[in-house]
Structures are given as structure tokens and as C-alpha cells.
DSSP file (Angstrom, degrees, kcal/mol; ACC not computed):
  #  RESIDUE AA STRUCTURE BP1 BP2  ACC     N-H-->O    O-->H-N    N-H-->O    O-->H-N    TCO  KAPPA ALPHA  PHI   PSI    X-CA   Y-CA   Z-CA
    1    1 A M    >>        0   0    0      0, 0.0     4,-2.4     0, 0.0     3,-0.8   0.000 360.0 360.0 360.0 -40.5  -11.8    1.2    5.2
    2    2 A N  H 3>  +     0   0    0      1,-0.3     4,-2.7     2,-0.2     5,-0.2   0.872 360.0  52.8 -56.2 -42.3  -10.5   -2.4    5.6
    3    3 A Q  H 3> S+     0   0    0      2,-0.2     4,-1.4     1,-0.2    -1,-0.3   0.798 107.7  50.5 -64.9 -27.6  -10.1   -2.9    2.0
    4    4 A I  H <> S+     0   0    0     -3,-0.8     4,-2.2     2,-0.2    -2,-0.2   0.910 111.9  46.4 -74.8 -47.9   -8.1    0.2    1.6
    5    5 A F  H  X S+     0   0    0     -4,-2.4     4,-0.9     1,-0.2    -2,-0.2   0.877 110.3  55.2 -63.9 -34.1   -5.7   -0.8    4.5
    6    6 A R  H >< S+     0   0    0     -4,-2.7     3,-0.6    -5,-0.2     4,-0.5   0.935 109.4  46.5 -63.0 -42.0   -5.4   -4.3    3.0
    7    7 A A  H >< S+     0   0    0     -4,-1.4     3,-0.6     1,-0.3    -2,-0.2   0.845 112.9  50.5 -66.6 -31.2   -4.3   -2.7   -0.3
    8    8 A L  H 3< S+     0   0    0     -4,-2.2    -1,-0.3     1,-0.2    -2,-0.2   0.607  92.7  76.3 -79.0 -13.5   -1.9   -0.5    1.5
    9    9 A S  T << S+     0   0    0     -4,-0.9    -1,-0.2    -3,-0.6    -2,-0.2   0.710  81.6  76.3 -73.4 -19.7   -0.4   -3.3    3.4
   10   10 A D  S <> S-     0   0    0     -3,-0.6     4,-2.3    -4,-0.5     5,-0.2  -0.805  71.1-146.9-102.2 130.4    1.7   -4.6    0.5
   11   11 A P  H  > S+     0   0    0      0, 0.0     4,-1.9     0, 0.0    -1,-0.1   0.778  99.2  55.9 -66.6 -22.1    4.8   -2.7   -0.5
   12   12 A T  H  > S+     0   0    0      2,-0.2     4,-2.5     1,-0.2     5,-0.1   0.972 110.5  46.4 -72.4 -47.7    4.3   -3.5   -4.3
   13   13 A R  H  > S+     0   0    0      1,-0.2     4,-2.1     2,-0.2    -1,-0.2   0.857 110.4  52.3 -55.3 -40.8    0.8   -1.9   -4.1
   14   14 A R  H  X S+     0   0    0     -4,-2.3     4,-1.6     1,-0.2    -1,-0.2   0.908 109.5  49.9 -63.3 -39.3    2.1    1.1   -2.3
   15   15 A R  H  X S+     0   0    0     -4,-1.9     4,-2.4     2,-0.2    -2,-0.2   0.881 106.4  55.4 -66.6 -39.7    4.7    1.5   -5.0
   16   16 A V  H  X S+     0   0    0     -4,-2.5     4,-2.3     1,-0.2     5,-0.2   0.963 107.6  48.9 -53.1 -53.8    2.1    1.3   -7.7
   17   17 A L  H  X S+     0   0    0     -4,-2.1     4,-1.1     1,-0.2    -1,-0.2   0.834 108.7  54.0 -55.4 -37.7    0.2    4.2   -6.0
   18   18 A Q  H  < S+     0   0    0     -4,-1.6     4,-0.4     2,-0.2    -1,-0.2   0.901 110.4  47.9 -68.7 -43.3    3.5    6.3   -5.8
   19   19 A L  H >< S+     0   0    0     -4,-2.4     3,-1.3     1,-0.2     4,-0.2   0.897 108.2  52.8 -59.3 -41.4    3.9    5.7   -9.6
   20   20 A L  H >< S+     0   0    0     -4,-2.3     3,-1.6     1,-0.3    47,-0.4   0.729  93.3  72.9 -70.2 -25.4    0.3    6.7  -10.3
   21   21 A R  T 3< S+     0   0    0     -4,-1.1    -1,-0.3     1,-0.3    -2,-0.2   0.846  93.5  56.1 -63.1 -20.2    0.8   10.0   -8.4
   22   22 A K  T <  S-     0   0    0     -3,-1.3    -1,-0.3    -4,-0.4    -2,-0.2   0.617 129.4 -75.1 -78.5 -17.5    3.0   11.1  -11.4
   23   23 A G    <   -     0   0    0     -3,-1.6    -1,-0.3    -4,-0.2    42,-0.1  -0.693  68.4 -38.6 138.5 164.7    0.0   10.5  -13.7
   24   24 A P        -     0   0    0      0, 0.0     2,-0.3     0, 0.0    42,-0.2  -0.218  56.3-178.8 -58.3 146.6   -1.9    7.8  -15.4
   25   25 A M  E     -A   65   0A   0     40,-1.7    40,-3.0    38,-0.0     2,-0.1  -0.986  26.6-106.8-145.7 155.7    0.0    4.8  -16.7
   26   26 A S  E  >  -A   64   0A   0     -2,-0.3     4,-1.8    38,-0.3    38,-0.3  -0.431  32.1-111.0 -78.8 158.2   -0.8    1.6  -18.5
   27   27 A A  H  > S+     0   0    0     36,-2.4     4,-2.5     1,-0.2     5,-0.1   0.867 119.5  51.1 -50.6 -41.7   -0.7   -1.8  -16.9
   28   28 A G  H  > S+     0   0    0     35,-0.2     4,-1.5     1,-0.2    -1,-0.2   0.911 108.4  49.1 -64.8 -44.5    2.3   -2.7  -19.0
   29   29 A E  H  4 S+     0   0    0      2,-0.2     4,-0.4     1,-0.2    -1,-0.2   0.839 115.3  45.6 -67.2 -32.9    4.3    0.4  -18.1
   30   30 A I  H >< S+     0   0    0     -4,-1.8     3,-1.6     1,-0.2    -2,-0.2   0.943 111.9  50.8 -66.8 -53.1    3.6   -0.2  -14.4
   31   31 A S  H >< S+     0   0    0     -4,-2.5     3,-1.3     1,-0.3     5,-0.4   0.726  98.1  66.8 -64.6 -24.3    4.4   -3.9  -14.7
   32   32 A E  T 3< S+     0   0    0     -4,-1.5    -1,-0.3     1,-0.2    -2,-0.2   0.766  96.1  58.4 -67.5 -22.5    7.8   -3.2  -16.4
   33   33 A R  T <  S+     0   0    0     -3,-1.6     2,-0.3    -4,-0.4    -1,-0.2   0.481  99.8  67.2 -85.1  -0.3    9.0   -1.6  -13.1
   34   34 A F  S <  S-     0   0    0     -3,-1.3     2,-0.6    -4,-0.1     7,-0.1  -0.901  74.0-138.6-123.3 146.5    8.4   -4.7  -11.0
   35   35 A D  S    S+     0   0    0     -2,-0.3     2,-0.3     2,-0.0    -3,-0.1  -0.434  71.0 105.4-103.5  61.3   10.2   -8.1  -11.2
   36   36 A V  S    S-     0   0    0     -2,-0.6    -2,-0.1    -5,-0.4     2,-0.1  -0.838  76.3 -91.5-125.8 163.9    6.9  -10.1  -10.8
   37   37 A S     >  -     0   0    0     -2,-0.3     4,-2.4     1,-0.1     3,-0.3  -0.444  35.1-113.4 -75.1 154.2    4.7  -12.2  -13.2
   38   38 A K  H  > S+     0   0    0      1,-0.2     4,-3.1     2,-0.2     5,-0.2   0.905 118.3  54.7 -55.9 -45.4    1.9  -10.6  -15.1
   39   39 A P  H  > S+     0   0    0      0, 0.0     4,-1.9     0, 0.0    -1,-0.2   0.915 107.6  51.9 -56.3 -40.5   -0.7  -12.7  -13.1
   40   40 A T  H  > S+     0   0    0     -3,-0.3     4,-1.9     2,-0.2    -2,-0.2   0.916 110.4  46.8 -61.9 -46.1    0.9  -11.3   -9.8
   41   41 A M  H  X S+     0   0    0     -4,-2.4     4,-2.7     1,-0.2     5,-0.3   0.935 108.5  55.7 -69.6 -37.9    0.5   -7.8  -11.0
   42   42 A S  H  X S+     0   0    0     -4,-3.1     4,-2.1     1,-0.2    -2,-0.2   0.886 106.7  50.6 -49.9 -39.6   -3.1   -8.4  -12.1
   43   43 A A  H  X S+     0   0    0     -4,-1.9     4,-2.0    -5,-0.2    -1,-0.2   0.923 110.4  49.5 -69.5 -40.1   -3.9   -9.6   -8.7
   44   44 A H  H  X S+     0   0    0     -4,-1.9     4,-2.2     1,-0.2    -2,-0.2   0.955 112.0  48.3 -60.5 -48.1   -2.3   -6.3   -7.2
   45   45 A F  H  X S+     0   0    0     -4,-2.7     4,-2.1     1,-0.2    -1,-0.2   0.863 109.0  53.5 -62.5 -34.7   -4.3   -4.2   -9.7
   46   46 A A  H  X S+     0   0    0     -4,-2.1     4,-1.9    -5,-0.3    -1,-0.2   0.894 109.8  48.7 -68.3 -35.6   -7.5   -6.1   -8.7
   47   47 A V  H  X S+     0   0    0     -4,-2.0     4,-1.6     2,-0.2    -2,-0.2   0.895 111.2  49.5 -67.4 -42.8   -6.9   -5.4   -5.0
   48   48 A L  H  <>S+     0   0    0     -4,-2.2     5,-2.4     1,-0.2     6,-0.8   0.831 113.0  44.9 -69.2 -33.0   -6.3   -1.8   -5.7
   49   49 A K  H ><5S+     0   0    0     -4,-2.1     3,-0.8     3,-0.2    -2,-0.2   0.841 110.1  57.1 -75.8 -30.4   -9.5   -1.5   -7.8
   50   50 A E  H 3<5S+     0   0    0     -4,-1.9    -2,-0.2     1,-0.3    -1,-0.2   0.838 107.6  46.8 -67.6 -34.1  -11.4   -3.4   -5.1
   51   51 A A  T 3<5S-     0   0    0     -4,-1.6    -1,-0.3   -48,-0.2    -2,-0.2   0.537 113.3-124.0 -83.5  -6.8  -10.3   -0.8   -2.6
   52   52 A D  T < 5S+     0   0    0     -3,-0.8    -3,-0.2    -4,-0.2    19,-0.2   0.792  75.0 126.9  69.0  31.8  -11.4    1.9   -5.1
   53   53 A L  S   <S+     0   0    0     -5,-2.4    15,-2.1    -6,-0.1     2,-0.3   0.517  70.5  32.2 -95.4 -12.4   -7.9    3.4   -5.0
   54   54 A V  E     -B   67   0A   0     -6,-0.8     2,-0.4    13,-0.3    13,-0.2  -0.986  68.0-140.8-144.1 152.8   -7.5    3.3   -8.8
   55   55 A H  E     -B   66   0A   0     11,-2.5    11,-2.4    -2,-0.3     2,-0.4  -0.961  16.5-150.7-112.0 132.0   -9.6    3.7  -11.8
   56   56 A A  E     -B   65   0A   0     -2,-0.4     2,-0.4     9,-0.2     9,-0.2  -0.888  13.6-177.1-107.2 139.8   -9.1    1.4  -14.9
   57   57 A E  E     -B   64   0A   0      7,-2.1     7,-3.4    -2,-0.4     2,-0.3  -0.995  24.0-128.0-141.7 125.1   -9.9    2.6  -18.3
   58   58 A K  E     +B   63   0A   0     -2,-0.4     2,-0.3     5,-0.2     5,-0.2  -0.590  26.0 175.9 -71.5 128.5   -9.6    0.6  -21.6
   59   59 A S  E >   -B   62   0A   0      3,-2.3     3,-1.8    -2,-0.3     2,-0.6  -0.844  65.3 -57.5-133.3  92.3   -7.7    2.4  -24.2
   60   60 A G  T 3  S-     0   0    0     -2,-0.3    -2,-0.0     1,-0.3     0, 0.0  -0.594 118.5 -20.8  70.1-121.6   -7.3    0.0  -27.2
   61   61 A K  T 3  S+     0   0    0     -2,-0.6    -1,-0.3    -3,-0.1     2,-0.2   0.460 126.5  83.9-101.4  -1.6   -5.6   -3.2  -26.1
   62   62 A S  E <   - B   0  59A   0     -3,-1.8    -3,-2.3   -35,-0.0     2,-0.5  -0.581  69.5-139.2 -98.1 164.4   -4.1   -1.4  -23.0
   63   63 A V  E     - B   0  58A   0     -5,-0.2   -36,-2.4    -2,-0.2     2,-0.5  -0.998  17.6-153.7-118.3 121.5   -5.6   -0.7  -19.6
   64   64 A I  E     -AB  26  57A   0     -7,-3.4    -7,-2.1    -2,-0.5     2,-0.4  -0.868   6.2-151.2 -98.1 123.7   -4.8    2.7  -18.3
   65   65 A Y  E     -AB  25  56A   0    -40,-3.0   -40,-1.7    -2,-0.5     2,-0.4  -0.809   9.1-169.4-100.9 135.7   -4.8    3.1  -14.4
   66   66 A H  E     - B   0  55A   0    -11,-2.4   -11,-2.5    -2,-0.4     2,-0.3  -0.936  25.5-121.4-122.5 141.9   -5.5    6.5  -12.7
   67   67 A L  E     - B   0  54A   0    -47,-0.4     2,-0.8    -2,-0.4   -13,-0.3  -0.693  11.4-146.8 -82.6 139.2   -4.9    7.1   -9.0
   68   68 A K    >>  +     0   0    0    -15,-2.1     4,-1.2    -2,-0.3     3,-0.7  -0.748  27.5 170.9-109.3  72.8   -8.1    8.1   -7.0
   69   69 A L  H 3> S+     0   0    0     -2,-0.8     4,-2.9     1,-0.2     5,-0.3   0.825  70.4  60.3 -60.4 -39.1   -6.2   10.3   -4.6
   70   70 A S  H 3> S+     0   0    0      1,-0.2     4,-2.4     2,-0.2    -1,-0.2   0.885 103.3  53.5 -60.9 -39.5   -9.4   11.7   -3.0
   71   71 A V  H <> S+     0   0    0     -3,-0.7     4,-2.4     2,-0.2    -1,-0.2   0.926 111.3  44.5 -57.5 -49.4  -10.4    8.2   -1.9
   72   72 A L  H  X S+     0   0    0     -4,-1.2     4,-2.4     2,-0.2    -2,-0.2   0.894 113.2  49.9 -62.6 -48.7   -7.1    7.6   -0.2
   73   73 A E  H  X S+     0   0    0     -4,-2.9     4,-2.5     2,-0.2     5,-0.3   0.894 111.3  50.7 -62.1 -40.3   -7.1   11.1    1.5
   74   74 A E  H  X S+     0   0    0     -4,-2.4     4,-3.2    -5,-0.3     5,-0.2   0.960 110.9  47.4 -61.7 -52.1  -10.6   10.4    2.7
   75   75 A A  H  X S+     0   0    0     -4,-2.4     4,-2.3     1,-0.2    -2,-0.2   0.908 113.7  46.8 -62.1 -44.2   -9.8    7.0    4.2
   76   76 A L  H  X S+     0   0    0     -4,-2.4     4,-2.2     2,-0.2    -1,-0.2   0.933 113.5  47.6 -75.5 -42.7   -6.7    8.2    5.9
   77   77 A L  H  X S+     0   0    0     -4,-2.5     4,-2.9     2,-0.2     5,-0.3   0.946 111.9  51.8 -50.2 -52.5   -8.6   11.3    7.4
   78   78 A G  H  X S+     0   0    0     -4,-3.2     4,-1.7    -5,-0.3    -2,-0.2   0.935 108.7  52.1 -52.1 -46.7  -11.4    8.9    8.5
   79   79 A F  H  X S+     0   0    0     -4,-2.3     4,-0.7     1,-0.2    -1,-0.2   0.927 110.8  46.4 -60.4 -46.8   -8.7    6.7   10.2
   80   80 A V  H ><>S+     0   0    0     -4,-2.2     5,-1.7     1,-0.2     3,-1.0   0.925 111.5  50.9 -67.1 -40.5   -7.3    9.7   12.1
   81   81 A H  H ><5S+     0   0    0     -4,-2.9     3,-1.7     1,-0.2    -1,-0.2   0.774  97.9  68.1 -65.2 -24.6  -10.7   10.9   13.2
   82   82 A S  H 3<5S+     0   0    0     -4,-1.7    -1,-0.2     1,-0.3    -2,-0.2   0.761 100.8  49.1 -66.7 -21.8  -11.5    7.5   14.4
   83   83 A F  T <<5S-     0   0    0     -3,-1.0    -1,-0.3    -4,-0.7    -2,-0.2   0.292 124.0-103.8 -99.0  12.0   -9.0    8.0   17.1
   84   84 A G  T < 5S+     0   0    0     -3,-1.7    -3,-0.2     1,-0.3    -2,-0.1   0.448  80.1 127.9  87.1  -1.6  -10.3   11.3   18.0
   85   85 A G      < -     0   0    0     -5,-1.7     2,-0.4     1,-0.0    -1,-0.3  -0.301  51.1-133.9 -87.0 171.1   -7.6   13.3   16.3
   86   86 A S        -     0   0    0     -3,-0.1     2,-0.4    -2,-0.1    -1,-0.0  -0.968  16.5-166.5-125.8 143.3   -7.9   16.1   13.9
   87   87 A A        -     0   0    0     -2,-0.4     2,-0.3   -10,-0.1    -6,-0.0  -0.990   3.3-171.9-132.1 133.0   -5.9   16.4   10.7
   88   88 A E        -     0   0    0     -2,-0.4    -2,-0.0     1,-0.1     0, 0.0  -0.779  36.8 -89.6-112.2 162.6   -5.6   19.4    8.5
   89   89 A A    >>  -     0   0    0     -2,-0.3     4,-1.6     1,-0.1     3,-0.6  -0.432  42.0-113.3 -65.0 149.4   -4.0   19.9    5.1
   90   90 A P  H 3> S+     0   0    0      0, 0.0     4,-1.7     0, 0.0     5,-0.1   0.836 117.6  54.5 -54.7 -38.0   -0.4   20.8    5.3
   91   91 A E  H 3> S+     0   0    0      2,-0.2     4,-2.0     1,-0.2     5,-0.2   0.879 104.9  54.6 -61.9 -40.4   -1.1   24.4    3.9
   92   92 A S  H X> S+     0   0    0     -3,-0.6     4,-2.2     1,-0.2     3,-0.6   0.975 107.9  49.6 -65.0 -49.0   -3.8   25.0    6.7
   93   93 A R  H 3X S+     0   0    0     -4,-1.6     4,-1.3     1,-0.3    -1,-0.2   0.850 109.1  51.4 -58.6 -37.2   -1.2   24.2    9.4
   94   94 A K  H 3< S+     0   0    0     -4,-1.7    -1,-0.3     1,-0.2     4,-0.2   0.861 110.9  48.6 -67.7 -31.6    1.4   26.6    7.9
   95   95 A E  H X< S+     0   0    0     -4,-2.0     3,-1.4    -3,-0.6    -2,-0.2   0.905 107.5  55.0 -67.6 -43.3   -1.2   29.3    7.8
   96   96 A A  H 3< S+     0   0    0     -4,-2.2    -1,-0.2     1,-0.2    -2,-0.2   0.793 106.6  52.7 -64.1 -28.9   -2.1   28.6   11.5
   97   97 A T  T 3<        0   0    0     -4,-1.3    -1,-0.2     1,-0.2    -2,-0.2   0.433 360.0 360.0 -85.7  -5.9    1.5   29.1   12.6
   98   98 A R    <         0   0    0     -3,-1.4    -1,-0.2    -4,-0.2    -2,-0.2   0.516 360.0 360.0 -94.5 360.0    2.1   32.4   11.0
């Protein structure tokens, strides 16, 4: 869980995850959206992979990144549960209030 929160602590990495919510993107497509060097973006990608928040797949000369949303969801739910809270999916809460 520490690796996940380390990955989420940086605004650039959070923005990368937001971009990937729309679907897989190449490293180049993602990097074009940031005003940082390629080595800096590579370091961000490495932190996200280390935290298992993204999956990287080679496609020719490109690397395509995919968001692993289930890993993020499990980590955040585990964090909430560690404080004795309970968390439900938003749809479940809507049903409970009807």
C-alpha cells in the first residue's frame, strides 16, 4: 500500500492515471501532455508500474500503458477499512437510500 500512496502523492502521476481512465495510451501520447523531460516521465511511469497501478505493453517501438483500476480501488478500500470504516460502491449507496 505504501508504494501506491507514494505513486499517488505526485500530481503528475495522478494526472497520468486520470488520462488512462479514458483508455490505453502510448508513453509518447501521455508525455506530450506534460512539460517535463522524457527521463522525468520515464521515472513517473516506473513509479506507477512499481505500484502496480499501470500495465505496460510493447507495441512495435511504442509502449502502451493501461490503467489497473482494480488495484487502485482495492488499495483505497483497504485504506478505508484500516480505519474501521466501511465503503460501498456509489451504486450500492444509492440503492440503500431508496
